[in-house]
C-alpha beads as a LAMMPS data file, in Angstrom:
LAMMPS data file: protein, C-alpha beads

140 atoms
139 bonds

1 atom types
1 bond types

-500.0 500.0 xlo xhi
-500.0 500.0 ylo yhi
-500.0 500.0 zlo zhi

Masses

1 110.0

Atoms # bond

1 1 1 -257.865 313.552 -404.151
2 1 1 -259.828 316.592 -403.946
3 1 1 -261.756 318.952 -406.290
4 1 1 -260.250 319.393 -409.818
5 1 1 -260.041 322.389 -411.822
6 1 1 -261.973 322.228 -415.184
7 1 1 -263.211 324.421 -417.791
8 1 1 -262.379 328.229 -418.103
9 1 1 -260.832 328.255 -414.645
10 1 1 -258.317 325.400 -415.483
11 1 1 -257.321 327.346 -418.464
12 1 1 -257.104 330.513 -416.290
13 1 1 -254.697 328.854 -413.786
14 1 1 -252.776 327.152 -416.508
15 1 1 -252.083 330.606 -418.329
16 1 1 -251.231 332.654 -415.288
17 1 1 -247.476 332.488 -414.123
18 1 1 -247.407 333.235 -410.479
19 1 1 -249.428 331.840 -407.576
20 1 1 -249.236 332.502 -403.611
21 1 1 -249.141 329.706 -401.376
22 1 1 -250.220 330.313 -397.725
23 1 1 -249.287 328.014 -395.011
24 1 1 -249.610 328.198 -391.320
25 1 1 -246.439 329.054 -388.947
26 1 1 -245.972 327.187 -385.770
27 1 1 -247.285 329.855 -383.875
28 1 1 -250.523 329.735 -385.979
29 1 1 -249.595 332.698 -388.149
30 1 1 -250.156 332.813 -392.167
31 1 1 -247.131 332.698 -394.078
32 1 1 -247.615 333.568 -397.890
33 1 1 -245.033 333.551 -400.432
34 1 1 -245.161 333.444 -404.319
35 1 1 -244.419 330.106 -406.072
36 1 1 -243.926 328.654 -409.605
37 1 1 -246.559 325.979 -410.284
38 1 1 -247.859 323.551 -412.762
39 1 1 -251.375 322.298 -413.344
40 1 1 -251.343 318.477 -413.815
41 1 1 -254.636 316.640 -414.367
42 1 1 -256.602 319.347 -412.756
43 1 1 -254.602 319.863 -409.775
44 1 1 -252.015 322.435 -408.657
45 1 1 -248.462 321.212 -407.959
46 1 1 -245.444 323.371 -406.731
47 1 1 -241.906 322.646 -405.866
48 1 1 -239.730 323.941 -402.999
49 1 1 -236.528 322.970 -401.201
50 1 1 -237.148 321.022 -397.828
51 1 1 -235.339 323.727 -395.618
52 1 1 -237.907 326.347 -396.769
53 1 1 -240.384 327.741 -394.127
54 1 1 -243.417 326.700 -396.328
55 1 1 -242.272 323.188 -396.581
56 1 1 -241.514 322.836 -392.755
57 1 1 -245.049 324.460 -392.270
58 1 1 -246.761 321.976 -394.595
59 1 1 -245.222 319.012 -392.661
60 1 1 -246.415 320.408 -389.459
61 1 1 -249.801 321.410 -390.694
62 1 1 -250.842 320.580 -394.308
63 1 1 -253.897 323.203 -394.446
64 1 1 -253.051 325.578 -397.223
65 1 1 -254.550 328.355 -399.359
66 1 1 -253.308 328.922 -402.941
67 1 1 -254.333 332.112 -404.821
68 1 1 -253.834 333.686 -408.000
69 1 1 -255.352 337.078 -409.344
70 1 1 -255.050 339.288 -412.205
71 1 1 -253.653 342.582 -411.093
72 1 1 -255.102 344.493 -414.034
73 1 1 -258.588 345.033 -415.405
74 1 1 -260.533 342.832 -415.917
75 1 1 -259.968 341.710 -412.598
76 1 1 -260.301 338.158 -411.922
77 1 1 -258.667 335.393 -409.671
78 1 1 -258.932 331.883 -408.030
79 1 1 -258.463 330.769 -404.424
80 1 1 -258.039 327.007 -403.619
81 1 1 -258.230 325.916 -399.912
82 1 1 -257.233 322.345 -399.123
83 1 1 -254.684 320.181 -397.862
84 1 1 -250.936 319.991 -399.179
85 1 1 -249.558 316.796 -399.926
86 1 1 -245.939 315.841 -400.376
87 1 1 -245.444 313.714 -403.219
88 1 1 -242.809 311.149 -403.278
89 1 1 -243.470 309.460 -406.787
90 1 1 -240.573 309.889 -409.327
91 1 1 -242.923 309.799 -412.257
92 1 1 -244.990 312.534 -410.939
93 1 1 -241.774 314.490 -410.128
94 1 1 -240.476 313.984 -413.738
95 1 1 -243.782 315.131 -415.165
96 1 1 -243.883 318.287 -412.996
97 1 1 -240.229 319.199 -413.684
98 1 1 -240.773 318.820 -417.556
99 1 1 -244.013 320.995 -417.257
100 1 1 -242.259 323.500 -415.079
101 1 1 -239.182 323.639 -417.516
102 1 1 -241.291 324.309 -420.591
103 1 1 -243.881 326.799 -418.788
104 1 1 -241.191 328.914 -417.279
105 1 1 -237.786 328.540 -419.183
106 1 1 -238.604 327.322 -422.635
107 1 1 -235.715 324.911 -423.100
108 1 1 -233.299 323.018 -420.809
109 1 1 -230.237 325.069 -421.903
110 1 1 -231.792 328.191 -420.343
111 1 1 -229.434 329.435 -417.502
112 1 1 -232.223 330.007 -415.117
113 1 1 -233.393 326.461 -415.552
114 1 1 -230.051 325.098 -415.046
115 1 1 -229.684 327.173 -411.878
116 1 1 -232.861 325.715 -410.714
117 1 1 -231.581 322.048 -411.469
118 1 1 -228.576 322.732 -409.544
119 1 1 -230.552 323.213 -406.275
120 1 1 -231.265 319.547 -406.602
121 1 1 -234.706 317.545 -406.692
122 1 1 -237.307 319.757 -405.012
123 1 1 -240.065 318.485 -402.425
124 1 1 -243.062 318.276 -404.692
125 1 1 -246.269 319.417 -403.162
126 1 1 -249.794 318.920 -404.501
127 1 1 -252.954 320.793 -403.332
128 1 1 -255.830 318.632 -402.531
129 1 1 -258.473 321.135 -403.027
130 1 1 -261.531 320.888 -400.764
131 1 1 -262.996 324.357 -401.717
132 1 1 -262.454 326.427 -404.985
133 1 1 -263.547 330.036 -405.126
134 1 1 -263.192 332.355 -408.051
135 1 1 -264.119 335.868 -409.244
136 1 1 -264.411 337.570 -412.620
137 1 1 -265.325 341.104 -413.176
138 1 1 -264.735 340.721 -416.844
139 1 1 -268.603 340.050 -417.432
140 1 1 -267.846 336.852 -418.972

Bonds

1 1 1 2
2 1 2 3
3 1 3 4
4 1 4 5
5 1 5 6
6 1 6 7
7 1 7 8
8 1 8 9
9 1 9 10
10 1 10 11
11 1 11 12
12 1 12 13
13 1 13 14
14 1 14 15
15 1 15 16
16 1 16 17
17 1 17 18
18 1 18 19
19 1 19 20
20 1 20 21
21 1 21 22
22 1 22 23
23 1 23 24
24 1 24 25
25 1 25 26
26 1 26 27
27 1 27 28
28 1 28 29
29 1 29 30
30 1 30 31
31 1 31 32
32 1 32 33
33 1 33 34
34 1 34 35
35 1 35 36
36 1 36 37
37 1 37 38
38 1 38 39
39 1 39 40
40 1 40 41
41 1 41 42
42 1 42 43
43 1 43 44
44 1 44 45
45 1 45 46
46 1 46 47
47 1 47 48
48 1 48 49
49 1 49 50
50 1 50 51
51 1 51 52
52 1 52 53
53 1 53 54
54 1 54 55
55 1 55 56
56 1 56 57
57 1 57 58
58 1 58 59
59 1 59 60
60 1 60 61
61 1 61 62
62 1 62 63
63 1 63 64
64 1 64 65
65 1 65 66
66 1 66 67
67 1 67 68
68 1 68 69
69 1 69 70
70 1 70 71
71 1 71 72
72 1 72 73
73 1 73 74
74 1 74 75
75 1 75 76
76 1 76 77
77 1 77 78
78 1 78 79
79 1 79 80
80 1 80 81
81 1 81 82
82 1 82 83
83 1 83 84
84 1 84 85
85 1 85 86
86 1 86 87
87 1 87 88
88 1 88 89
89 1 89 90
90 1 90 91
91 1 91 92
92 1 92 93
93 1 93 94
94 1 94 95
95 1 95 96
96 1 96 97
97 1 97 98
98 1 98 99
99 1 99 100
100 1 100 101
101 1 101 102
102 1 102 103
103 1 103 104
104 1 104 105
105 1 105 106
106 1 106 107
107 1 107 108
108 1 108 109
109 1 109 110
110 1 110 111
111 1 111 112
112 1 112 113
113 1 113 114
114 1 114 115
115 1 115 116
116 1 116 117
117 1 117 118
118 1 118 119
119 1 119 120
120 1 120 121
121 1 121 122
122 1 122 123
123 1 123 124
124 1 124 125
125 1 125 126
126 1 126 127
127 1 127 128
128 1 128 129
129 1 129 130
130 1 130 131
131 1 131 132
132 1 132 133
133 1 133 134
134 1 134 135
135 1 135 136
136 1 136 137
137 1 137 138
138 1 138 139
139 1 139 140
């Protein structure tokens, strides 16, 4: 377990919708891709399919960087560095899937949610934060 998000930055992460996860390719190059995610108990979780490049990278090297930023004024954002952990716990998987469904799709009858379900159970990844950095140019 790493650092947890609390306070206004936990709220910020919970309200934003798209994060970017950076992993390390086998040749040492960074690989960044957008992800849907959920904040559970102050930690960022995201799902992916096992054949995906980001999953293969995490299996090989769990060092990751996750970032979110607001692209319009007032500019703010957060970057979380740490180790990705693949979660094999059915209860946490269920909690994540429920949070994701409500967060992005609203209800289980949504065609997009049904498509996501048709892909099968994703590999679930938790980011164990070792360093959390943020910026806020709103003056708050």
